[in-house]
C-alpha positions as CSV (number, residue, x, y, z in Angstrom):
1,M,-75.6,-1.3,-213.6
2,K,-74.1,-2.6,-210.5
3,K,-72.0,-0.2,-208.5
4,I,-69.6,-1.7,-206.3
5,N,-66.6,-0.2,-204.0
6,V,-64.1,-2.3,-203.0
7,E,-62.3,-1.8,-199.5
8,I,-59.1,-3.6,-198.6
9,P,-59.0,-3.1,-194.6
10,K,-55.9,-3.6,-192.4
11,Y,-54.4,-7.1,-192.8
12,D,-55.5,-9.1,-189.8
13,L,-52.0,-10.8,-188.2
14,K,-53.4,-12.8,-186.0
15,S,-56.2,-14.9,-188.3
16,G,-53.7,-14.8,-191.4
17,I,-56.8,-13.9,-193.5
18,L,-57.4,-10.5,-195.5
19,N,-61.1,-9.7,-196.0
20,I,-61.7,-7.7,-198.9
21,K,-64.9,-6.1,-198.5
22,L,-67.7,-5.6,-202.0
23,T,-70.4,-3.0,-201.0
24,E,-73.0,-2.3,-203.8
25,D,-74.8,1.0,-203.8
26,K,-77.9,-0.6,-202.9
27,G,-76.3,-2.0,-199.6
28,D,-75.8,-5.7,-200.5
29,S,-72.3,-6.6,-199.7
30,S,-69.9,-9.6,-199.5
31,T,-66.5,-10.7,-198.2
32,V,-63.6,-12.4,-200.3
33,S,-61.4,-13.8,-197.9
34,V,-57.8,-14.5,-198.9
35,D,-55.3,-16.5,-196.9
36,Y,-52.6,-13.9,-197.2
37,K,-50.5,-15.0,-194.6
38,T,-48.9,-17.6,-197.1
39,L,-48.2,-14.7,-199.6
40,L,-46.6,-12.3,-196.7
41,P,-43.4,-13.8,-197.5
42,F,-43.5,-13.1,-201.6
43,A,-45.7,-9.7,-201.0
44,I,-43.2,-8.0,-198.5
45,S,-40.6,-7.8,-201.0
46,V,-42.5,-6.6,-204.2
47,N,-43.7,-2.9,-205.0
48,S,-47.2,-1.7,-204.8
49,E,-48.5,-2.2,-208.5
50,I,-48.1,-6.3,-208.1
51,R,-49.4,-6.2,-204.4
52,D,-52.4,-3.9,-206.3
53,F,-52.7,-6.2,-209.0
54,F,-53.1,-9.1,-206.5
55,F,-56.1,-7.4,-204.6
56,I,-57.1,-6.2,-208.0
57,T,-57.5,-10.0,-209.2
58,C,-59.0,-11.3,-205.8
59,S,-61.9,-9.0,-205.7
60,V,-62.9,-9.4,-209.7
61,Y,-63.2,-13.5,-208.5
62,G,-65.4,-12.2,-205.3
63,I,-67.4,-10.1,-207.5
64,D,-67.9,-12.7,-210.2
65,R,-69.5,-14.6,-207.6
66,F,-71.3,-11.8,-206.2
67,V,-73.3,-10.5,-208.8
68,N,-75.4,-13.4,-209.8
69,R,-76.3,-13.5,-213.4
70,K,-79.8,-14.6,-213.5
71,Q,-80.8,-12.0,-211.3
72,H,-79.1,-8.7,-213.0
73,S,-77.9,-9.7,-216.9
74,V,-78.9,-7.5,-219.4
75,D,-79.0,-9.8,-222.0
76,G,-80.0,-13.3,-219.9
77,W,-76.1,-13.8,-219.5
78,S,-73.4,-10.0,-219.1
79,R,-73.7,-8.0,-216.3
80,E,-73.4,-4.3,-216.0
81,L,-70.5,-3.9,-213.5
82,N,-69.0,-0.4,-212.1
83,I,-66.2,-1.1,-210.0
84,S,-63.9,1.2,-207.5
85,F,-60.8,-0.6,-206.6
86,P,-58.1,1.4,-204.1
87,V,-54.8,1.2,-205.1
88,S,-51.6,3.1,-204.2
89,E,-50.5,5.3,-207.3
90,I,-54.1,6.2,-209.3
91,K,-52.3,8.1,-211.9
92,V,-50.4,4.7,-212.8
93,W,-53.2,2.4,-212.8
94,N,-55.3,5.1,-214.8
95,N,-52.8,4.5,-217.7
96,V,-54.4,0.8,-217.5
97,K,-57.7,1.6,-217.0
98,N,-59.3,0.8,-220.4
99,D,-57.5,-2.1,-220.7
100,L,-58.2,-3.7,-218.1
101,E,-62.2,-2.9,-218.8
102,E,-61.2,-4.9,-221.8
103,L,-59.4,-8.0,-220.4
104,F,-62.3,-8.4,-217.7
105,S,-65.0,-7.6,-220.2
106,F,-63.6,-10.4,-222.4
107,L,-62.8,-12.9,-219.6
108,T,-66.6,-13.0,-218.1
109,G,-68.2,-11.6,-221.0
110,D,-69.7,-8.7,-218.7
111,Y,-69.3,-5.2,-219.1
112,W,-67.2,-3.5,-217.3
113,N,-66.2,0.3,-216.3
114,I,-64.0,0.7,-213.2
115,D,-62.1,3.6,-211.5
116,F,-59.7,3.6,-208.9
117,Y,-59.3,5.5,-205.4
118,K,-56.4,5.8,-203.5
119,S,-55.7,2.9,-200.7
120,D,-54.7,3.2,-197.5
121,F,-53.9,-0.5,-197.3
122,T,-50.3,-1.0,-195.5
123,N,-47.8,-4.0,-195.8
124,P,-46.8,-5.7,-192.9
125,E,-43.3,-4.5,-191.8
126,F,-41.3,-7.3,-190.5
127,P,-38.6,-9.8,-191.3
128,L,-40.4,-13.1,-192.3
129,S,-37.9,-16.2,-193.1
130,L,-38.2,-17.4,-196.2
131,D,-38.5,-21.1,-196.9
132,F,-38.0,-20.6,-200.7
133,D,-34.7,-19.5,-200.6
134,E,-33.6,-21.3,-204.0
135,K,-33.0,-19.7,-207.4
136,Y,-36.0,-20.7,-209.7
137,K,-36.2,-21.2,-213.4
138,Q,-40.0,-20.1,-214.1
139,L,-43.2,-20.6,-212.1
140,N,-46.1,-23.0,-213.4
141,L,-49.1,-22.5,-212.7
142,F,-50.6,-25.9,-211.2
143,S,-54.3,-26.2,-211.1
144,G,-54.8,-30.3,-210.6
145,G,-55.9,-31.4,-214.0
146,L,-54.3,-32.9,-216.6
147,D,-52.9,-30.2,-218.6
148,S,-50.8,-28.6,-216.0
149,L,-49.6,-32.0,-214.9
150,I,-48.3,-32.3,-218.0
151,G,-47.0,-28.7,-217.9
152,A,-44.8,-30.0,-214.9
153,V,-44.2,-33.3,-216.1
154,D,-42.5,-31.8,-219.4
155,F,-40.5,-29.5,-217.6
156,L,-39.1,-31.8,-213.9
157,S,-37.8,-34.3,-216.8
158,T,-36.0,-32.2,-219.1
159,H,-34.8,-29.8,-216.7
160,P,-32.8,-31.7,-213.9
161,K,-30.7,-28.6,-213.0
162,D,-33.1,-26.2,-212.8
163,K,-36.0,-25.2,-210.0
164,I,-39.5,-24.4,-210.5
165,L,-42.0,-22.8,-208.1
166,L,-45.4,-24.5,-208.6
167,A,-48.5,-22.4,-207.6
168,S,-51.8,-23.4,-207.2
169,H,-55.2,-21.8,-206.0
170,Y,-58.4,-23.3,-204.1
171,D,-62.1,-22.0,-203.3
172,P,-63.5,-24.6,-201.1
173,Q,-66.9,-24.1,-202.6
174,M,-65.5,-25.8,-206.1
175,K,-65.0,-29.6,-204.6
176,G,-61.9,-31.5,-205.4
177,P,-58.9,-29.1,-206.6
178,L,-57.5,-28.8,-203.7
179,S,-57.0,-32.6,-202.6
180,D,-56.3,-33.5,-206.5
181,Q,-53.4,-31.1,-206.4
182,N,-52.2,-32.9,-203.1
183,V,-52.2,-36.3,-204.1
184,L,-50.5,-34.8,-207.5
185,L,-47.5,-33.4,-205.5
186,E,-47.0,-36.3,-203.9
187,K,-46.5,-38.6,-206.9
188,L,-44.4,-36.0,-208.3
189,K,-42.0,-35.5,-205.5
190,D,-41.4,-39.1,-205.5
191,K,-40.5,-39.0,-208.9
192,Y,-38.5,-35.8,-208.9
193,T,-37.5,-35.2,-205.4
194,G,-35.9,-31.6,-204.9
195,L,-36.4,-30.3,-208.3
196,F,-39.6,-28.2,-207.5
197,E,-41.3,-26.2,-204.6
198,H,-44.9,-26.1,-204.5
199,V,-46.2,-22.7,-202.5
200,P,-49.3,-24.0,-200.5
201,S,-52.2,-23.9,-202.6
202,I,-54.0,-20.0,-201.9
203,K,-57.4,-20.2,-200.6
204,V,-59.6,-17.2,-201.8
205,T,-63.4,-17.3,-201.4
206,L,-66.2,-15.6,-200.8
207,S,-66.8,-16.1,-197.5
208,Q,-70.0,-14.2,-196.6
209,T,-72.5,-12.6,-198.7
210,T,-76.1,-11.2,-198.3
211,T,-77.0,-11.9,-201.8
212,K,-77.5,-15.5,-203.6
213,R,-74.1,-16.4,-205.2
214,E,-73.4,-16.9,-208.8
215,T,-72.5,-20.3,-209.5
216,T,-70.0,-19.7,-212.4
217,F,-66.4,-19.0,-212.0
218,R,-65.4,-17.4,-215.5
219,S,-62.9,-15.1,-213.3
220,R,-60.7,-17.9,-211.5
221,S,-58.0,-17.7,-214.3
222,I,-56.9,-13.6,-213.5
223,L,-56.9,-14.8,-210.1
224,F,-54.7,-17.9,-211.0
225,I,-52.4,-14.8,-212.7
226,G,-52.3,-12.3,-209.8
227,I,-51.2,-15.0,-207.3
228,A,-48.8,-16.6,-209.8
229,L,-47.4,-12.8,-210.0
230,L,-47.0,-12.2,-206.5
231,V,-45.1,-15.0,-205.9
232,S,-42.7,-15.1,-209.2
233,Q,-42.1,-11.1,-208.6
234,G,-41.5,-12.0,-205.2
235,K,-38.9,-14.7,-206.2
236,E,-37.3,-12.3,-209.2
237,V,-38.8,-15.0,-211.3
238,N,-39.8,-13.2,-214.6
239,E,-41.4,-16.2,-217.0
240,I,-45.0,-17.6,-216.1
241,I,-45.8,-20.7,-217.8
242,V,-50.2,-21.2,-218.1
243,P,-50.0,-24.8,-219.1
244,E,-53.3,-25.4,-221.2
245,N,-54.0,-27.4,-225.0
246,G,-54.8,-25.0,-227.5
247,S,-58.4,-26.7,-227.9
248,V,-59.4,-25.4,-224.6
249,S,-57.1,-22.0,-225.0
250,L,-59.1,-21.1,-228.3
251,N,-62.5,-21.7,-226.7
252,Y,-63.9,-22.0,-230.1
253,P,-67.4,-21.9,-230.5
254,L,-69.5,-25.2,-231.0
255,S,-72.4,-23.4,-231.6
256,P,-73.6,-19.8,-232.3
257,S,-75.2,-20.2,-228.8
258,R,-71.5,-20.1,-227.0
259,R,-69.7,-17.2,-229.0
260,T,-70.0,-15.3,-225.7
261,S,-68.2,-16.5,-222.2
262,C,-70.8,-19.4,-221.8
263,S,-67.2,-21.8,-221.9
264,T,-64.5,-20.5,-219.9
265,R,-61.3,-18.3,-221.6
266,T,-59.0,-18.7,-219.2
267,T,-56.0,-18.9,-221.8
268,H,-57.1,-17.6,-224.4
269,S,-54.4,-15.7,-226.2
270,F,-56.7,-12.4,-226.0
271,V,-56.7,-12.7,-221.8
272,L,-52.5,-13.8,-221.8
273,D,-51.8,-10.5,-223.9
274,K,-53.8,-8.2,-222.7
275,T,-52.1,-9.9,-219.1
276,N,-48.6,-9.1,-220.3
277,L,-49.4,-6.0,-221.8
278,V,-51.1,-4.4,-218.8
279,L,-48.0,-5.6,-217.0
280,K,-45.7,-3.5,-218.9
281,K,-47.8,-0.7,-219.0
282,L,-47.3,-1.0,-215.1
283,N,-43.5,-1.3,-215.6
284,I,-43.8,-5.2,-214.4
285,I,-41.3,-7.1,-215.9
286,S,-43.0,-10.6,-216.4
287,N,-44.0,-12.9,-219.8
288,I,-47.0,-15.1,-219.1
289,S,-47.4,-17.7,-221.7
290,N,-48.6,-21.1,-222.6
291,P,-46.3,-23.3,-224.0
292,Y,-49.3,-25.2,-225.6
293,E,-51.5,-22.8,-227.2
294,F,-50.7,-24.9,-230.5
295,M,-51.3,-28.7,-229.5
296,T,-54.3,-30.5,-229.1
297,K,-54.8,-32.3,-225.6
298,G,-54.4,-35.3,-227.4
299,E,-51.0,-34.5,-229.0
300,M,-50.2,-32.7,-225.3
301,V,-50.2,-36.1,-223.3
302,D,-48.8,-38.2,-226.4
303,N,-45.9,-36.1,-227.0
304,C,-45.5,-35.7,-222.9
305,K,-41.5,-36.2,-221.9
306,D,-42.2,-38.7,-219.6
307,L,-45.1,-40.6,-221.1
308,K,-44.5,-43.5,-219.2
309,F,-44.7,-41.8,-216.2
310,L,-47.2,-39.2,-216.8
311,K,-49.7,-42.5,-217.8
312,Q,-49.0,-44.3,-214.2
313,I,-50.8,-40.9,-212.7
314,I,-53.1,-39.8,-215.1
315,G,-55.9,-41.4,-213.0
316,F,-54.8,-39.0,-210.4
317,S,-55.4,-35.8,-212.4
318,N,-59.3,-34.4,-212.9
319,S,-60.6,-32.5,-216.0
320,C,-63.9,-32.4,-215.1
321,G,-66.0,-28.8,-215.2
322,K,-69.5,-30.4,-213.3
323,R,-67.8,-32.9,-210.8
324,G,-70.2,-30.9,-207.9
325,H,-73.4,-32.0,-210.3
326,R,-74.0,-35.6,-209.3
327,A,-77.5,-36.4,-209.1
328,H,-77.6,-37.6,-212.8
329,W,-74.6,-39.3,-213.0
330,Q,-74.9,-43.3,-213.4
331,N,-72.1,-43.9,-211.5
332,L,-72.1,-41.8,-208.4
333,T,-68.6,-43.1,-207.3
334,A,-67.0,-41.8,-210.2
335,S,-64.2,-39.1,-210.2
336,H,-65.6,-37.3,-213.6
337,C,-69.0,-36.6,-215.0
338,G,-67.7,-37.8,-218.8
339,V,-70.2,-35.7,-220.4
340,C,-69.2,-31.8,-220.2
341,M,-66.6,-30.8,-222.7
342,P,-63.7,-30.6,-220.6
343,C,-64.6,-34.7,-219.8
344,I,-65.2,-35.5,-223.6
345,Y,-61.8,-33.5,-224.2
346,R,-60.1,-35.6,-221.7
347,Q,-61.5,-38.9,-223.4
348,A,-60.3,-37.4,-226.5
349,S,-56.7,-37.6,-225.7
350,L,-56.3,-40.8,-224.1
351,I,-57.8,-42.4,-226.9
352,N,-54.0,-43.8,-227.7
353,Q,-53.5,-44.4,-223.9
354,K,-55.1,-46.6,-221.4
355,D,-57.9,-44.8,-219.8
356,S,-58.1,-45.3,-216.0
357,T,-60.4,-42.5,-215.5
358,N,-63.8,-43.5,-213.8
359,Y,-66.8,-41.7,-215.7
360,G,-70.3,-40.9,-214.2
361,N,-71.9,-41.2,-217.8
362,T,-71.1,-42.4,-221.2
363,I,-71.9,-40.7,-224.3
364,N,-74.2,-43.2,-225.3
365,S,-76.7,-43.1,-222.3
366,L,-77.4,-39.3,-222.8
367,I,-79.9,-40.1,-226.6
368,P,-81.8,-37.7,-227.5
369,F,-79.9,-35.3,-225.8
370,N,-83.3,-33.3,-224.6
371,T,-81.6,-32.7,-220.7
372,K,-79.1,-30.3,-219.8
373,K,-76.9,-33.2,-218.5
374,S,-76.9,-34.0,-222.1
375,Q,-76.7,-30.5,-224.0
376,D,-72.6,-30.3,-224.3
377,V,-72.8,-34.2,-226.0
378,G,-75.2,-32.8,-228.3
379,I,-74.1,-29.7,-229.3
380,C,-70.1,-31.3,-229.2
381,L,-72.0,-34.2,-232.3
382,D,-73.7,-31.2,-234.3
383,F,-70.5,-29.5,-234.6
384,L,-68.5,-32.3,-235.8
385,K,-71.0,-32.8,-238.4
386,K,-70.9,-29.7,-240.0
387,N,-68.7,-29.1,-243.0
388,I,-66.7,-26.5,-241.6
389,T,-63.6,-24.9,-244.5
390,Q,-60.5,-23.7,-243.0
391,N,-62.2,-20.1,-244.2
392,D,-65.2,-20.8,-241.7
393,I,-62.6,-21.5,-238.6
394,K,-60.4,-18.2,-239.6
395,I,-63.3,-16.4,-239.4
396,E,-64.8,-17.8,-235.8
397,L,-61.7,-17.2,-234.5
398,I,-61.1,-13.7,-235.6
399,V,-65.3,-12.9,-234.1
400,N,-64.0,-14.8,-231.5
401,G,-61.5,-12.6,-230.0
402,I,-58.2,-13.7,-232.0
403,K,-56.2,-10.8,-232.7
404,N,-52.5,-11.8,-233.2
405,I,-52.9,-12.7,-237.0
406,N,-49.3,-13.9,-237.2
407,K,-50.8,-16.9,-235.4
408,L,-54.1,-17.3,-236.9
409,N,-52.9,-20.2,-239.4
410,K,-51.4,-22.1,-236.7
411,Y,-54.9,-21.8,-234.8
412,I,-56.9,-23.0,-237.5
413,D,-54.8,-26.0,-237.8
414,V,-55.5,-26.7,-234.1
415,V,-59.2,-26.4,-234.3
416,S,-59.1,-29.0,-237.7
417,R,-56.8,-31.2,-235.8
418,T,-59.1,-31.4,-232.2
419,R,-62.1,-32.1,-234.7
420,I,-60.4,-34.8,-236.0
421,E,-59.1,-36.0,-232.5
422,L,-63.1,-35.8,-231.1
423,S,-64.1,-37.4,-234.3
424,R,-61.8,-40.1,-233.6
425,W,-63.1,-40.8,-230.0
426,I,-66.7,-40.8,-231.1
427,S,-66.2,-43.7,-233.9
428,K,-64.4,-45.8,-231.4
429,N,-66.6,-45.2,-228.5
430,G,-70.3,-44.2,-230.3
431,N,-73.2,-46.4,-230.9
432,S,-74.7,-46.0,-234.4
433,L,-77.2,-43.3,-233.5
434,I,-74.0,-41.4,-232.0
435,K,-71.9,-42.0,-235.0
436,T,-74.9,-41.0,-237.2
437,K,-75.7,-37.9,-235.3
438,S,-71.9,-37.0,-235.8
439,G,-71.7,-37.4,-239.4
440,L,-69.5,-40.5,-239.1
């Protein structure tokens, strides 16, 4: 078991960076660098539990990158993590200890055991001018992807008298999201001038480490929520929107090997429900929701409230999960690999639209699906070929973490419609071998 102590030192006013120290009991260490200066206008006006929650999410993100899975997994994937977090009131946080362990374990696929110790962190106590002095209806997470873009367009095009805040995160070790966000924000400003504000994208990154970094980013979603909570509470905004299509949110396993966190669980209902429960127990008035949880990605696109404008800027969004791995792309100048599951969902969602996205590979170039690059497409085709009943889907969803039985039938329908959406795309774009493999 990896035992890690989290330390939050005094904030450096000069640099504007807060360096969270991660120290492992055997001597390995790492530093999570946080652009705290950008958050100060919000952080000075929230209570200590909200700041603690934000620091914990930053630490979880750093720990996820700090402990290499291949070296420290107990079963080929999961790691055993024993973590000590500094907090303002130990008794308050002990009330949510079990909930946080369940949340982090579900999100990253690891075994988390956490405890708390008294923090000596002090927030700067001097007045700061607030650039964000408007009243905001809600806060939307804005990643640079297609779904978060649709979430922003839907609100902006239907609420001309209300303003929203957009909040983002970027890690310089992940190439692309910051530039995606900036380009899309300029497009939105041209169309919806004065209807929204965007908090400069917050940099949180593992800046130093004595060990080999983990390359997966399973915990990025909880960091997104930590940033959103701090910003929204600093402006007394209680509604946080996480726009994500139901297909990806459910993370329905395409094969038995993907029942763990081999794919992200960013907006899975368990994650959002458990986070809301934690906040409630901490007496934080906030609601985190995903209004698109019962829609496929294609339905999000086709039902966009300003589809004409969306179609003009779709090509500036990015959905690729493997954009940094270009060695085996046929088109090295493309913006998307074209063959990871996020790319497959994207292409299927745009079947009714003109897709201007450039893809590095096509599904027809991957036969016979015996390489790592082709595994997502191969598994997807096998999934479509299976004769899966409604009851099969129901059982799999429950096994995969769905707790809210009242929503179960709607989730079953999302999975069924996702299969149809994917099959339509395969039927239109696949060659005869691809169609045969998918049972079409």
